[in-house]
N, C-alpha and C positions, 0 to 999 in steps of 0.2 A: 395672885391679886384681880386675875380679869375676872373671876366668877365673882367677886366684890362690886367691881365697876358695872359688871353686867347686871347684877341684883338693883344696885343704886339706880343706874341708868331706867331701867324698865319700872322702878316704883313712880315715875313721873307719870304714868299712867292711871295712877291713883286719883289723879285730881280728874279724872273723868266722872268720878262721882259727882264733886262739885261741879261739873258742867253741865251734866242731865238733870242735877237737882235745880240748878240756877234758869236750865234750859225750860224744862217742864213747868217752874213754878211761872216764867215769863208766858210760857202758852197757854195756862190756865187762866192767869190773870188776863191775857188778850180776848180768850174766848169769853170769860165771864165780862167784861168790857163792853165787848162787842153783842153780846146777849142784853146787857142793862140796858144799853144807848138804843138799841133796836125795841126793846118793851118801853122804854122811856117814849119813845117816837110814837109808838103806836097808842099807848096810854093816853099822850097828849092829842093825837089825832081824833081818838073817838069819845074823850072826854074835856074837848076844849070850850072851855068858855075864859074869854079874854080877861084877866084882872092884873093888875099889878103884881098881887099877892101869886098868884099863878106864874106869871113872869119870872118873879123871883124864885120859887121852888124849882121852875124849869130849870133856869140859868143856875142853880144849886147842883140840881143834878148832874148837869153836863160838867159842871166843874170838877165835881167828884169822880165821875167817869174819867176826865182828863188825868186826874190824879190817879187812878187805876192804871191807865195806859202809860204815864210817865214812871210809876214803878216798876209795870213791864218792863219799858224800854231799859231800866236801868239793870233788871235782872238778865235780860238778853245782851245787853253790853257787856255784862260780867261773863256770861257764859261765853260769848265770843271771844273775848279777851284772854281768860283763862285757856282756851283751849288754842288760841294762838300761840301764847306764851309757853305753854308745855307741851301740848301735842304736835301741830302742825302749823307753821306760820306762813304758808303758801296758800291759804283759803285765799278766794277771791271777794277782797270786801272794796267800800267805797275807802278811798283814800282817808277820809275824815276819821274813819273807825280802824285803821292800820293801826297795832299797837306792838310796840316793841320792846318795852319795859315794863315792870310795874306800875312806875310812875306813870306812865302813860295811860293805863288803867285808872289808875287812882284819880288823875286828873277829869277823865271823862266820865267817870262818877260823880266826882263832885260837882260838875255842871249840871249833870241831871238833878242831885241832891237840892241843891240850890233853886231851881225853876220847881221841883217837887213842894218845898218849902213853900215859895212864892204861891203854889196853887193852894195849898192848905190854908194860908193866909188869907188869899183870895176867898176862900169859901167862909170863914170866919166874916169876914167882913160881908158878906151877901147877907149872913145870919144875924149881923149885929144889930142891937137893938138900943146902943147906948152905952152899954157897960165899960167900965174902964180897964177890964181883964185885958181886952184888946190892946192895950197899950203894952202890957206885960208882954203878951205874945208876940206882938210886932219886935218890939225890944228883944227880945230871945231870939227871934229868927234874925233880926240883924245882926246879933252879936255871933251869933253861929256862922252866918256869911260873911262877915269880917274876919272871923279865924279862918274859915276857908281859904278866902282870898289871901290872907295874910301868909299862910301855909305852902299856897300854890306859888305865891311870889319868892318865898324863901327859895323853893325846889327850881324854879325857874333861873334865879339868880345864881344860885350853885353851879348850875349847868354852864351859866354863860360863862362864868369865871373860871371854869374847868377848861373851856375853849379857849380863854383867851388869857 
């Protein structure tokens, strides 16, 4: 049985595929976002005509870039969390990023997901021209946020009840 135990213990390193994939995805998005922001700043400085439409377009571009950075952040947190959970939990990280179990990772990702949805909605608000569809989008996002909040609350209550 020691061979089987050793084999199964070693398979945890298969998670490195997910760690590398999410890390490379985050890195790619961060680089793309950085290039996009730089390009947007250069374009703005070279073609600066101050109008309210230009300001709206500029703001929308930066909001879309913020969305890219937030998704990159979620992928980075996922990469670190999986590495911490399966490979090495002794890596130096800020306290708020320390992940002890899968529920910790899920909670951190849920927080980022809520912010990403808020940024996506903000992008639609900036582009909005009075269409009523924005109500459906806002309602759907609100419903998802409420469901995620409820889910997270259930987990916290279960943990609290286990301790007491």
